[in-house]
PyMOL Python script that loads the backbone (N, CA, C, O; Angstrom):
from pymol import cmd

cmd.read_pdbstr("""\
ATOM      1  N   MET A   1      53.060-152.279 -94.785  1.00  0.00           N
ATOM      2  CA  MET A   1      52.692-153.665 -94.718  1.00  0.00           C
ATOM      3  C   MET A   1      53.039-154.373 -96.028  1.00  0.00           C
ATOM      4  O   MET A   1      53.460-155.530 -96.016  1.00  0.00           O
ATOM      5  N   ALA A   2      52.865-153.692 -97.143  1.00  0.00           N
ATOM      6  CA  ALA A   2      53.163-154.320 -98.424  1.00  0.00           C
ATOM      7  C   ALA A   2      54.640-154.661 -98.534  1.00  0.00           C
ATOM      8  O   ALA A   2      54.999-155.678 -99.128  1.00  0.00           O
ATOM      9  N   HIS A   3      55.491-153.828 -97.974  1.00  0.00           N
ATOM     10  CA  HIS A   3      56.932-154.082 -98.027  1.00  0.00           C
ATOM     11  C   HIS A   3      57.300-155.334 -97.237  1.00  0.00           C
ATOM     12  O   HIS A   3      58.265-156.016 -97.582  1.00  0.00           O
ATOM     13  N   ARG A   4      56.549-155.646 -96.188  1.00  0.00           N
ATOM     14  CA  ARG A   4      56.806-156.823 -95.357  1.00  0.00           C
ATOM     15  C   ARG A   4      56.074-158.063 -95.850  1.00  0.00           C
ATOM     16  O   ARG A   4      56.184-159.124 -95.234  1.00  0.00           O
ATOM     17  N   GLY A   5      55.334-157.955 -96.941  1.00  0.00           N
ATOM     18  CA  GLY A   5      54.682-159.121 -97.508  1.00  0.00           C
ATOM     19  C   GLY A   5      53.197-159.240 -97.222  1.00  0.00           C
ATOM     20  O   GLY A   5      52.570-160.204 -97.663  1.00  0.00           O
ATOM     21  N   VAL A   6      52.609-158.290 -96.495  1.00  0.00           N
ATOM     22  CA  VAL A   6      51.159-158.315 -96.251  1.00  0.00           C
ATOM     23  C   VAL A   6      50.521-157.520 -97.378  1.00  0.00           C
ATOM     24  O   VAL A   6      50.439-156.293 -97.320  1.00  0.00           O
ATOM     25  N   ARG A   7      50.070-158.230 -98.401  1.00  0.00           N
ATOM     26  CA  ARG A   7      49.581-157.580 -99.617  1.00  0.00           C
ATOM     27  C   ARG A   7      48.188-158.054 -99.963  1.00  0.00           C
ATOM     28  O   ARG A   7      47.646-158.975 -99.352  1.00  0.00           O
ATOM     29  N   GLY A   8      47.633-157.409-100.945  1.00  0.00           N
ATOM     30  CA  GLY A   8      46.336-157.816-101.457  1.00  0.00           C
ATOM     31  C   GLY A   8      45.191-157.410-100.549  1.00  0.00           C
ATOM     32  O   GLY A   8      45.323-156.497 -99.735  1.00  0.00           O
ATOM     33  N   PRO A   9      44.056-158.102-100.696  1.00  0.00           N
ATOM     34  CA  PRO A   9      42.866-157.728 -99.937  1.00  0.00           C
ATOM     35  C   PRO A   9      43.043-157.860 -98.429  1.00  0.00           C
ATOM     36  O   PRO A   9      42.434-157.107 -97.669  1.00  0.00           O
ATOM     37  N   ILE A  10      43.868-158.804 -97.985  1.00  0.00           N
ATOM     38  CA  ILE A  10      44.085-158.964 -96.541  1.00  0.00           C
ATOM     39  C   ILE A  10      44.776-157.721 -95.978  1.00  0.00           C
ATOM     40  O   ILE A  10      44.360-157.199 -94.944  1.00  0.00           O
ATOM     41  N   GLY A  11      45.809-157.252 -96.636  1.00  0.00           N
ATOM     42  CA  GLY A  11      46.497-156.044 -96.195  1.00  0.00           C
ATOM     43  C   GLY A  11      45.589-154.822 -96.227  1.00  0.00           C
ATOM     44  O   GLY A  11      45.645-153.980 -95.330  1.00  0.00           O
ATOM     45  N   SER A  12      44.756-154.723 -97.255  1.00  0.00           N
ATOM     46  CA  SER A  12      43.823-153.598 -97.340  1.00  0.00           C
ATOM     47  C   SER A  12      42.771-153.664 -96.245  1.00  0.00           C
ATOM     48  O   SER A  12      42.382-152.635 -95.693  1.00  0.00           O
ATOM     49  N   PHE A  13      42.308-154.868 -95.927  1.00  0.00           N
ATOM     50  CA  PHE A  13      41.323-155.023 -94.859  1.00  0.00           C
ATOM     51  C   PHE A  13      41.927-154.658 -93.501  1.00  0.00           C
ATOM     52  O   PHE A  13      41.260-154.047 -92.667  1.00  0.00           O
ATOM     53  N   VAL A  14      43.184-155.031 -93.283  1.00  0.00           N
ATOM     54  CA  VAL A  14      43.863-154.653 -92.039  1.00  0.00           C
ATOM     55  C   VAL A  14      43.996-153.132 -91.969  1.00  0.00           C
ATOM     56  O   VAL A  14      43.768-152.538 -90.915  1.00  0.00           O
ATOM     57  N   LEU A  15      44.363-152.497 -93.089  1.00  0.00           N
ATOM     58  CA  LEU A  15      44.475-151.042 -93.120  1.00  0.00           C
ATOM     59  C   LEU A  15      43.124-150.386 -92.849  1.00  0.00           C
ATOM     60  O   LEU A  15      43.062-149.371 -92.156  1.00  0.00           O
ATOM     61  N   LEU A  16      42.049-150.945 -93.382  1.00  0.00           N
ATOM     62  CA  LEU A  16      40.707-150.412 -93.132  1.00  0.00           C
ATOM     63  C   LEU A  16      40.394-150.428 -91.644  1.00  0.00           C
ATOM     64  O   LEU A  16      39.896-149.440 -91.103  1.00  0.00           O
ATOM     65  N   ASN A  17      40.680-151.530 -90.984  1.00  0.00           N
ATOM     66  CA  ASN A  17      40.407-151.619 -89.548  1.00  0.00           C
ATOM     67  C   ASN A  17      41.285-150.665 -88.743  1.00  0.00           C
ATOM     68  O   ASN A  17      40.809-150.036 -87.798  1.00  0.00           O
ATOM     69  N   LEU A  18      42.553-150.553 -89.106  1.00  0.00           N
ATOM     70  CA  LEU A  18      43.429-149.606 -88.415  1.00  0.00           C
ATOM     71  C   LEU A  18      42.942-148.171 -88.598  1.00  0.00           C
ATOM     72  O   LEU A  18      42.987-147.367 -87.667  1.00  0.00           O
ATOM     73  N   ARG A  19      42.481-147.863 -89.792  1.00  0.00           N
ATOM     74  CA  ARG A  19      41.965-146.513 -90.081  1.00  0.00           C
ATOM     75  C   ARG A  19      40.713-146.227 -89.263  1.00  0.00           C
ATOM     76  O   ARG A  19      40.568-145.133 -88.718  1.00  0.00           O
ATOM     77  N   LEU A  20      39.810-147.194 -89.172  1.00  0.00           N
ATOM     78  CA  LEU A  20      38.591-147.007 -88.384  1.00  0.00           C
ATOM     79  C   LEU A  20      38.904-146.815 -86.905  1.00  0.00           C
ATOM     80  O   LEU A  20      38.365-145.910 -86.267  1.00  0.00           O
ATOM     81  N   VAL A  21      39.764-147.653 -86.364  1.00  0.00           N
ATOM     82  CA  VAL A  21      40.112-147.558 -84.941  1.00  0.00           C
ATOM     83  C   VAL A  21      40.796-146.227 -84.645  1.00  0.00           C
ATOM     84  O   VAL A  21      40.470-145.566 -83.658  1.00  0.00           O
ATOM     85  N   ASN A  22      41.736-145.834 -85.490  1.00  0.00           N
ATOM     86  CA  ASN A  22      42.454-144.580 -85.286  1.00  0.00           C
ATOM     87  C   ASN A  22      41.503-143.389 -85.348  1.00  0.00           C
ATOM     88  O   ASN A  22      41.556-142.508 -84.490  1.00  0.00           O
ATOM     89  N   ASP A  23      40.647-143.357 -86.345  1.00  0.00           N
ATOM     90  CA  ASP A  23      39.726-142.241 -86.520  1.00  0.00           C
ATOM     91  C   ASP A  23      38.768-142.119 -85.336  1.00  0.00           C
ATOM     92  O   ASP A  23      38.584-141.028 -84.796  1.00  0.00           O
ATOM     93  N   GLN A  24      38.164-143.222 -84.938  1.00  0.00           N
ATOM     94  CA  GLN A  24      37.194-143.175 -83.846  1.00  0.00           C
ATOM     95  C   GLN A  24      37.857-142.849 -82.514  1.00  0.00           C
ATOM     96  O   GLN A  24      37.284-142.129 -81.696  1.00  0.00           O
ATOM     97  N   THR A  25      39.047-143.369 -82.291  1.00  0.00           N
ATOM     98  CA  THR A  25      39.752-143.083 -81.038  1.00  0.00           C
ATOM     99  C   THR A  25      40.088-141.601 -80.933  1.00  0.00           C
ATOM    100  O   THR A  25      39.872-140.984 -79.890  1.00  0.00           O
ATOM    101  N   LEU A  26      40.614-141.032 -82.009  1.00  0.00           N
ATOM    102  CA  LEU A  26      40.970-139.614 -81.975  1.00  0.00           C
ATOM    103  C   LEU A  26      39.744-138.719 -81.843  1.00  0.00           C
ATOM    104  O   LEU A  26      39.772-137.743 -81.092  1.00  0.00           O
ATOM    105  N   GLU A  27      38.668-139.037 -82.560  1.00  0.00           N
ATOM    106  CA  GLU A  27      37.459-138.217 -82.469  1.00  0.00           C
ATOM    107  C   GLU A  27      36.868-138.257 -81.064  1.00  0.00           C
ATOM    108  O   GLU A  27      36.474-137.222 -80.528  1.00  0.00           O
ATOM    109  N   ASN A  28      36.805-139.431 -80.472  1.00  0.00           N
ATOM    110  CA  ASN A  28      36.213-139.546 -79.142  1.00  0.00           C
ATOM    111  C   ASN A  28      37.134-138.993 -78.060  1.00  0.00           C
ATOM    112  O   ASN A  28      36.653-138.423 -77.081  1.00  0.00           O
ATOM    113  N   ALA A  29      38.438-139.149 -78.213  1.00  0.00           N
ATOM    114  CA  ALA A  29      39.376-138.654 -77.202  1.00  0.00           C
ATOM    115  C   ALA A  29      39.427-137.130 -77.172  1.00  0.00           C
ATOM    116  O   ALA A  29      39.600-136.530 -76.111  1.00  0.00           O
ATOM    117  N   THR A  30      39.276-136.510 -78.334  1.00  0.00           N
ATOM    118  CA  THR A  30      39.326-135.050 -78.388  1.00  0.00           C
ATOM    119  C   THR A  30      37.963-134.408 -78.183  1.00  0.00           C
ATOM    120  O   THR A  30      37.870-133.191 -78.020  1.00  0.00           O
ATOM    121  N   GLY A  31      36.909-135.207 -78.190  1.00  0.00           N
ATOM    122  CA  GLY A  31      35.563-134.673 -78.000  1.00  0.00           C
ATOM    123  C   GLY A  31      34.978-134.023 -79.236  1.00  0.00           C
ATOM    124  O   GLY A  31      33.961-133.334 -79.149  1.00  0.00           O
ATOM    125  N   VAL A  32      35.602-134.230 -80.387  1.00  0.00           N
ATOM    126  CA  VAL A  32      35.131-133.618 -81.624  1.00  0.00           C
ATOM    127  C   VAL A  32      33.887-134.320 -82.156  1.00  0.00           C
ATOM    128  O   VAL A  32      32.965-133.666 -82.642  1.00  0.00           O
ATOM    129  N   GLY A  33      33.857-135.641 -82.067  1.00  0.00           N
ATOM    130  CA  GLY A  33      32.745-136.394 -82.620  1.00  0.00           C
ATOM    131  C   GLY A  33      31.970-137.139 -81.556  1.00  0.00           C
ATOM    132  O   GLY A  33      32.369-137.209 -80.394  1.00  0.00           O
ATOM    133  N   THR A  34      30.860-137.690 -81.983  1.00  0.00           N
ATOM    134  CA  THR A  34      30.053-138.521 -81.091  1.00  0.00           C
ATOM    135  C   THR A  34      30.391-139.977 -81.351  1.00  0.00           C
ATOM    136  O   THR A  34      30.916-140.297 -82.417  1.00  0.00           O
ATOM    137  N   PRO A  35      30.112-140.860 -80.420  1.00  0.00           N
ATOM    138  CA  PRO A  35      30.379-142.283 -80.643  1.00  0.00           C
ATOM    139  C   PRO A  35      29.601-142.803 -81.857  1.00  0.00           C
ATOM    140  O   PRO A  35      28.468-142.381 -82.086  1.00  0.00           O
ATOM    141  N   PRO A  36      30.191-143.707 -82.631  1.00  0.00           N
ATOM    142  CA  PRO A  36      29.558-144.167 -83.870  1.00  0.00           C
ATOM    143  C   PRO A  36      28.193-144.819 -83.671  1.00  0.00           C
ATOM    144  O   PRO A  36      27.351-144.748 -84.566  1.00  0.00           O
ATOM    145  N   TRP A  37      27.953-145.450 -82.527  1.00  0.00           N
ATOM    146  CA  TRP A  37      26.664-146.111 -82.338  1.00  0.00           C
ATOM    147  C   TRP A  37      25.524-145.108 -82.166  1.00  0.00           C
ATOM    148  O   TRP A  37      24.356-145.497 -82.171  1.00  0.00           O
ATOM    149  N   THR A  38      25.853-143.813 -82.013  1.00  0.00           N
ATOM    150  CA  THR A  38      24.809-142.788 -81.934  1.00  0.00           C
ATOM    151  C   THR A  38      24.528-142.158 -83.294  1.00  0.00           C
ATOM    152  O   THR A  38      23.620-141.335 -83.410  1.00  0.00           O
ATOM    153  N   TRP A  39      25.286-142.524 -84.323  1.00  0.00           N
ATOM    154  CA  TRP A  39      25.104-141.965 -85.655  1.00  0.00           C
ATOM    155  C   TRP A  39      23.901-142.602 -86.332  1.00  0.00           C
ATOM    156  O   TRP A  39      23.552-143.743 -86.029  1.00  0.00           O
ATOM    157  N   PRO A  40      23.263-141.877 -87.250  1.00  0.00           N
ATOM    158  CA  PRO A  40      22.237-142.508 -88.095  1.00  0.00           C
ATOM    159  C   PRO A  40      22.885-143.569 -88.992  1.00  0.00           C
ATOM    160  O   PRO A  40      24.071-143.489 -89.313  1.00  0.00           O
ATOM    161  N   ALA A  41      22.099-144.544 -89.382  1.00  0.00           N
ATOM    162  CA  ALA A  41      22.626-145.668 -90.175  1.00  0.00           C
ATOM    163  C   ALA A  41      23.232-145.201 -91.496  1.00  0.00           C
ATOM    164  O   ALA A  41      24.261-145.727 -91.921  1.00  0.00           O
ATOM    165  N   ASP A  42      22.609-144.220 -92.151  1.00  0.00           N
ATOM    166  CA  ASP A  42      23.144-143.778 -93.440  1.00  0.00           C
ATOM    167  C   ASP A  42      24.520-143.124 -93.288  1.00  0.00           C
ATOM    168  O   ASP A  42      25.364-143.266 -94.172  1.00  0.00           O
ATOM    169  N   GLU A  43      24.759-142.416 -92.194  1.00  0.00           N
ATOM    170  CA  GLU A  43      26.079-141.825 -91.967  1.00  0.00           C
ATOM    171  C   GLU A  43      27.128-142.894 -91.676  1.00  0.00           C
ATOM    172  O   GLU A  43      28.283-142.749 -92.076  1.00  0.00           O
ATOM    173  N   GLN A  44      26.745-143.952 -90.994  1.00  0.00           N
ATOM    174  CA  GLN A  44      27.678-145.051 -90.738  1.00  0.00           C
ATOM    175  C   GLN A  44      28.077-145.731 -92.041  1.00  0.00           C
ATOM    176  O   GLN A  44      29.246-146.059 -92.246  1.00  0.00           O
ATOM    177  N   VAL A  45      27.097-145.941 -92.922  1.00  0.00           N
ATOM    178  CA  VAL A  45      27.382-146.580 -94.208  1.00  0.00           C
ATOM    179  C   VAL A  45      28.318-145.705 -95.038  1.00  0.00           C
ATOM    180  O   VAL A  45      29.281-146.201 -95.624  1.00  0.00           O
ATOM    181  N   ILE A  46      28.037-144.413 -95.086  1.00  0.00           N
ATOM    182  CA  ILE A  46      28.889-143.497 -95.853  1.00  0.00           C
ATOM    183  C   ILE A  46      30.308-143.480 -95.287  1.00  0.00           C
ATOM    184  O   ILE A  46      31.278-143.506 -96.044  1.00  0.00           O
ATOM    185  N   ASP A  47      30.433-143.438 -93.970  1.00  0.00           N
ATOM    186  CA  ASP A  47      31.754-143.430 -93.339  1.00  0.00           C
ATOM    187  C   ASP A  47      32.525-144.704 -93.666  1.00  0.00           C
ATOM    188  O   ASP A  47      33.704-144.645 -94.016  1.00  0.00           O
ATOM    189  N   LEU A  48      31.870-145.846 -93.555  1.00  0.00           N
ATOM    190  CA  LEU A  48      32.537-147.116 -93.868  1.00  0.00           C
ATOM    191  C   LEU A  48      32.926-147.204 -95.338  1.00  0.00           C
ATOM    192  O   LEU A  48      34.019-147.666 -95.662  1.00  0.00           O
ATOM    193  N   LEU A  49      32.042-146.764 -96.229  1.00  0.00           N
ATOM    194  CA  LEU A  49      32.359-146.816 -97.657  1.00  0.00           C
ATOM    195  C   LEU A  49      33.541-145.908 -97.999  1.00  0.00           C
ATOM    196  O   LEU A  49      34.430-146.303 -98.754  1.00  0.00           O
ATOM    197  N   HIS A  50      33.552-144.705 -97.450  1.00  0.00           N
ATOM    198  CA  HIS A  50      34.675-143.805 -97.724  1.00  0.00           C
ATOM    199  C   HIS A  50      35.988-144.389 -97.222  1.00  0.00           C
ATOM    200  O   HIS A  50      37.002-144.332 -97.917  1.00  0.00           O
ATOM    201  N   LYS A  51      35.972-144.944 -96.032  1.00  0.00           N
ATOM    202  CA  LYS A  51      37.201-145.517 -95.481  1.00  0.00           C
ATOM    203  C   LYS A  51      37.610-146.785 -96.229  1.00  0.00           C
ATOM    204  O   LYS A  51      38.802-147.058 -96.370  1.00  0.00           O
ATOM    205  N   ALA A  52      36.641-147.560 -96.708  1.00  0.00           N
ATOM    206  CA  ALA A  52      36.959-148.763 -97.483  1.00  0.00           C
ATOM    207  C   ALA A  52      37.587-148.393 -98.824  1.00  0.00           C
ATOM    208  O   ALA A  52      38.572-149.004 -99.239  1.00  0.00           O
ATOM    209  N   VAL A  53      37.025-147.400 -99.496  1.00  0.00           N
ATOM    210  CA  VAL A  53      37.608-146.953-100.768  1.00  0.00           C
ATOM    211  C   VAL A  53      39.028-146.444-100.538  1.00  0.00           C
ATOM    212  O   VAL A  53      39.933-146.757-101.312  1.00  0.00           O
ATOM    213  N   TYR A  54      39.225-145.668 -99.486  1.00  0.00           N
ATOM    214  CA  TYR A  54      40.561-145.164 -99.142  1.00  0.00           C
ATOM    215  C   TYR A  54      41.532-146.319 -98.896  1.00  0.00           C
ATOM    216  O   TYR A  54      42.637-146.329 -99.439  1.00  0.00           O
ATOM    217  N   ALA A  55      41.119-147.289 -98.080  1.00  0.00           N
ATOM    218  CA  ALA A  55      42.015-148.384 -97.702  1.00  0.00           C
ATOM    219  C   ALA A  55      42.371-149.259 -98.902  1.00  0.00           C
ATOM    220  O   ALA A  55      43.539-149.599 -99.091  1.00  0.00           O
ATOM    221  N   PHE A  56      41.383-149.627 -99.711  1.00  0.00           N
ATOM    222  CA  PHE A  56      41.662-150.527-100.822  1.00  0.00           C
ATOM    223  C   PHE A  56      42.409-149.816-101.954  1.00  0.00           C
ATOM    224  O   PHE A  56      43.214-150.445-102.641  1.00  0.00           O
ATOM    225  N   THR A  57      42.162-148.532-102.161  1.00  0.00           N
ATOM    226  CA  THR A  57      42.934-147.785-103.159  1.00  0.00           C
ATOM    227  C   THR A  57      44.379-147.621-102.703  1.00  0.00           C
ATOM    228  O   THR A  57      45.309-147.814-103.486  1.00  0.00           O
ATOM    229  N   THR A  58      44.561-147.268-101.445  1.00  0.00           N
ATOM    230  CA  THR A  58      45.915-147.140-100.901  1.00  0.00           C
ATOM    231  C   THR A  58      46.647-148.474-100.952  1.00  0.00           C
ATOM    232  O   THR A  58      47.826-148.524-101.301  1.00  0.00           O
ATOM    233  N   GLY A  59      45.950-149.558-100.604  1.00  0.00           N
ATOM    234  CA  GLY A  59      46.556-150.883-100.659  1.00  0.00           C
ATOM    235  C   GLY A  59      46.963-151.274-102.070  1.00  0.00           C
ATOM    236  O   GLY A  59      48.039-151.835-102.276  1.00  0.00           O
ATOM    237  N   PHE A  60      46.103-150.976-103.044  1.00  0.00           N
ATOM    238  CA  PHE A  60      46.416-151.295-104.434  1.00  0.00           C
ATOM    239  C   PHE A  60      47.652-150.536-104.904  1.00  0.00           C
ATOM    240  O   PHE A  60      48.544-151.113-105.527  1.00  0.00           O
ATOM    241  N   VAL A  61      47.699-149.244-104.602  1.00  0.00           N
ATOM    242  CA  VAL A  61      48.843-148.426-105.019  1.00  0.00           C
ATOM    243  C   VAL A  61      50.119-148.883-104.309  1.00  0.00           C
ATOM    244  O   VAL A  61      51.176-148.975-104.934  1.00  0.00           O
ATOM    245  N   ALA A  62      50.026-149.167-103.018  1.00  0.00           N
ATOM    246  CA  ALA A  62      51.209-149.625-102.273  1.00  0.00           C
ATOM    247  C   ALA A  62      51.705-150.962-102.805  1.00  0.00           C
ATOM    248  O   ALA A  62      52.911-151.154-102.960  1.00  0.00           O
ATOM    249  N   ASP A  63      50.792-151.889-103.087  1.00  0.00           N
ATOM    250  CA  ASP A  63      51.192-153.177-103.652  1.00  0.00           C
ATOM    251  C   ASP A  63      51.874-152.991-104.998  1.00  0.00           C
ATOM    252  O   ASP A  63      52.877-153.645-105.285  1.00  0.00           O
ATOM    253  N   TRP A  64      51.337-152.108-105.818  1.00  0.00           N
ATOM    254  CA  TRP A  64      51.907-151.870-107.136  1.00  0.00           C
ATOM    255  C   TRP A  64      53.295-151.248-107.019  1.00  0.00           C
ATOM    256  O   TRP A  64      54.218-151.646-107.729  1.00  0.00           O
ATOM    257  N   LEU A  65      53.441-150.275-106.125  1.00  0.00           N
ATOM    258  CA  LEU A  65      54.744-149.630-105.963  1.00  0.00           C
ATOM    259  C   LEU A  65      55.790-150.591-105.410  1.00  0.00           C
ATOM    260  O   LEU A  65      56.931-150.595-105.871  1.00  0.00           O
ATOM    261  N   VAL A  66      55.417-151.394-104.440  1.00  0.00           N
ATOM    262  CA  VAL A  66      56.375-152.314-103.826  1.00  0.00           C
ATOM    263  C   VAL A  66      56.737-153.438-104.787  1.00  0.00           C
ATOM    264  O   VAL A  66      57.895-153.853-104.841  1.00  0.00           O
ATOM    265  N   SER A  67      55.766-153.938-105.545  1.00  0.00           N
ATOM    266  CA  SER A  67      56.061-155.051-106.451  1.00  0.00           C
ATOM    267  C   SER A  67      56.936-154.613-107.615  1.00  0.00           C
ATOM    268  O   SER A  67      57.591-155.448-108.239  1.00  0.00           O
ATOM    269  N   SER A  68      56.960-153.318-107.919  1.00  0.00           N
ATOM    270  CA  SER A  68      57.792-152.860-109.030  1.00  0.00           C
ATOM    271  C   SER A  68      59.228-152.565-108.600  1.00  0.00           C
ATOM    272  O   SER A  68      60.069-152.257-109.445  1.00  0.00           O
ATOM    273  N   GLN A  69      59.524-152.654-107.298  1.00  0.00           N
ATOM    274  CA  GLN A  69      60.880-152.407-106.817  1.00  0.00           C
ATOM    275  C   GLN A  69      61.684-153.703-106.827  1.00  0.00           C
ATOM    276  O   GLN A  69      61.150-154.784-106.576  1.00  0.00           O
ATOM    277  N   ALA A  70      62.959-153.577-107.117  1.00  0.00           N
ATOM    278  CA  ALA A  70      63.839-154.742-107.066  1.00  0.00           C
ATOM    279  C   ALA A  70      64.186-155.058-105.613  1.00  0.00           C
ATOM    280  O   ALA A  70      64.318-154.157-104.784  1.00  0.00           O
ATOM    281  N   GLY A  71      64.328-156.328-105.322  1.00  0.00           N
ATOM    282  CA  GLY A  71      64.736-156.737-103.991  1.00  0.00           C
ATOM    283  C   GLY A  71      63.618-156.859-102.980  1.00  0.00           C
ATOM    284  O   GLY A  71      63.888-157.001-101.787  1.00  0.00           O
ATOM    285  N   THR A  72      62.368-156.807-103.416  1.00  0.00           N
ATOM    286  CA  THR A  72      61.262-156.966-102.468  1.00  0.00           C
ATOM    287  C   THR A  72      61.006-158.452-102.252  1.00  0.00           C
ATOM    288  O   THR A  72      61.242-159.256-103.153  1.00  0.00           O
ATOM    289  N   PRO A  73      60.532-158.821-101.083  1.00  0.00           N
ATOM    290  CA  PRO A  73      60.279-160.238-100.831  1.00  0.00           C
ATOM    291  C   PRO A  73      59.148-160.759-101.715  1.00  0.00           C
ATOM    292  O   PRO A  73      58.200-160.041-102.034  1.00  0.00           O
ATOM    293  N   ARG A  74      59.276-162.013-102.097  1.00  0.00           N
ATOM    294  CA  ARG A  74      58.216-162.589-102.920  1.00  0.00           C
ATOM    295  C   ARG A  74      56.984-162.826-102.055  1.00  0.00           C
ATOM    296  O   ARG A  74      57.105-162.967-100.838  1.00  0.00           O
ATOM    297  N   PRO A  75      55.814-162.872-102.657  1.00  0.00           N
ATOM    298  CA  PRO A  75      54.599-163.092-101.873  1.00  0.00           C
ATOM    299  C   PRO A  75      54.667-164.408-101.109  1.00  0.00           C
ATOM    300  O   PRO A  75      55.213-165.394-101.603  1.00  0.00           O
ATOM    301  N   ARG A  76      54.118-164.416 -99.921  1.00  0.00           N
ATOM    302  CA  ARG A  76      54.138-165.609 -99.079  1.00  0.00           C
ATOM    303  C   ARG A  76      53.137-166.644 -99.564  1.00  0.00           C
ATOM    304  O   ARG A  76      52.156-166.335-100.240  1.00  0.00           O
ATOM    305  N   ARG A  77      53.428-167.900 -99.188  1.00  0.00           N
ATOM    306  CA  ARG A  77      52.477-168.965 -99.495  1.00  0.00           C
ATOM    307  C   ARG A  77      51.270-168.823 -98.582  1.00  0.00           C
ATOM    308  O   ARG A  77      51.398-168.316 -97.467  1.00  0.00           O
ATOM    309  N   PRO A  78      50.102-169.261 -99.031  1.00  0.00           N
ATOM    310  CA  PRO A  78      48.927-169.198 -98.155  1.00  0.00           C
ATOM    311  C   PRO A  78      49.145-170.007 -96.882  1.00  0.00           C
ATOM    312  O   PRO A  78      49.905-170.975 -96.870  1.00  0.00           O
ATOM    313  N   TRP A  79      48.473-169.600 -95.820  1.00  0.00           N
ATOM    314  CA  TRP A  79      48.642-170.250 -94.526  1.00  0.00           C
ATOM    315  C   TRP A  79      48.264-171.720 -94.564  1.00  0.00           C
ATOM    316  O   TRP A  79      48.854-172.527 -93.846  1.00  0.00           O
ATOM    317  N   VAL A  80      47.306-172.075 -95.375  1.00  0.00           N
ATOM    318  CA  VAL A  80      46.867-173.474 -95.398  1.00  0.00           C
ATOM    319  C   VAL A  80      47.908-174.384 -96.029  1.00  0.00           C
ATOM    320  O   VAL A  80      47.843-175.599 -95.846  1.00  0.00           O
ATOM    321  N   LEU A  81      48.860-173.838 -96.761  1.00  0.00           N
ATOM    322  CA  LEU A  81      49.884-174.653 -97.414  1.00  0.00           C
ATOM    323  C   LEU A  81      51.183-174.717 -96.625  1.00  0.00           C
ATOM    324  O   LEU A  81      52.123-175.390 -97.047  1.00  0.00           O
ATOM    325  N   ARG A  82      51.255-174.033 -95.494  1.00  0.00           N
ATOM    326  CA  ARG A  82      52.490-174.033 -94.709  1.00  0.00           C
ATOM    327  C   ARG A  82      52.615-175.267 -93.882  1.00  0.00           C
ATOM    328  O   ARG A  82      53.598-175.429 -93.159  1.00  0.00           O
TER     329      ARG A  82
END
""", "prot")
cmd.dss("prot")
cmd.show_as("cartoon", "prot")
cmd.util.cbc("prot")
cmd.orient("prot")
């Protein structure tokens, strides 16, 4: 996503949601885990925090790597200014 111009907190938030959907779909489809709404609240918080740290760290590193390459597209203007 960073290579295509989706960078910063928005890109990390999108990655967080994709990670959550992928993880829950695979766990429920394979029968390994229980549905998240049956988890205790503290386990839900821990799961979300771990995935958020993963997503925002990965996003930061990806943004840094892509911005240091030559020939990458410049950041887009905000939607409100288009």
